[in-house]
N, C-alpha and C positions, 0 to 999 in steps of 0.2 A: 553280145560281145563273142567275138571269136576265139577260138580256145588257141594260144600260141605256144610254139615252143622258141627256145633262148637257146640255138645252137650258132648263130651267125649275126654280125654286127645288122646286117637288113633285118635281120627278126624282132629287133629293139627299134630300131626306126620304123618298121609296120607298128607296131605296139604304139609307139610314140604320135604319132600321124592319127592312130584310132585315138588315143585320149585326146589330143588335140581337139578331132571334130566334135567329141562328144564334150566338149567345154573343161577338160580334165588340165589345163594348162600345168600346173607343179608337175604331175607326174607323166606329162610327156615331159618335159624339159630332163627330167631324172632320167628317162628312158634314153633320151637323146644322149643326153652326156655319156651312160653307158654304151650307146650305138659307137659314140665317137672316140671312146676310150680304145673302144677293141677294132678301130680303122686302124690299120698300118700304113696309111697314108695320111699324112701331117696336113695336106690340103684342102682331104676329103674329111679329116674329122673338124676343120674348121666351120667349113661349111655346111656340115652337119648342124652344128653348135648354132652357127647366124641362121639358120631355119628358124630356129627354136628360141625366141628370144626370150628375154628375161632374165633376172641374175642367177647366177648356181645357189642353189644350197646346199651345198656339198661345206660339209667341216672337216675341213683337213687342216692338218696341225703334225 
C-alpha cells in the first residue's frame, strides 16, 4: 500500500480509489466523503460522492 499525505481533496480521493480497488468499500466511502467535504465546487463534490455509492456512515447531529 502506498503512503499518503492528505493535503488536498485529490489525496483523499486517491486513497478512496485505492481502498475501493482493494475491496474496502466502507473506508473508500469515508475517504470520498472527506474529499468531497474539502472540494470547494459543489458540483464536483456531488460527483465524488456519486462515484462511491453506498449510504453514508456519518453520525451527524
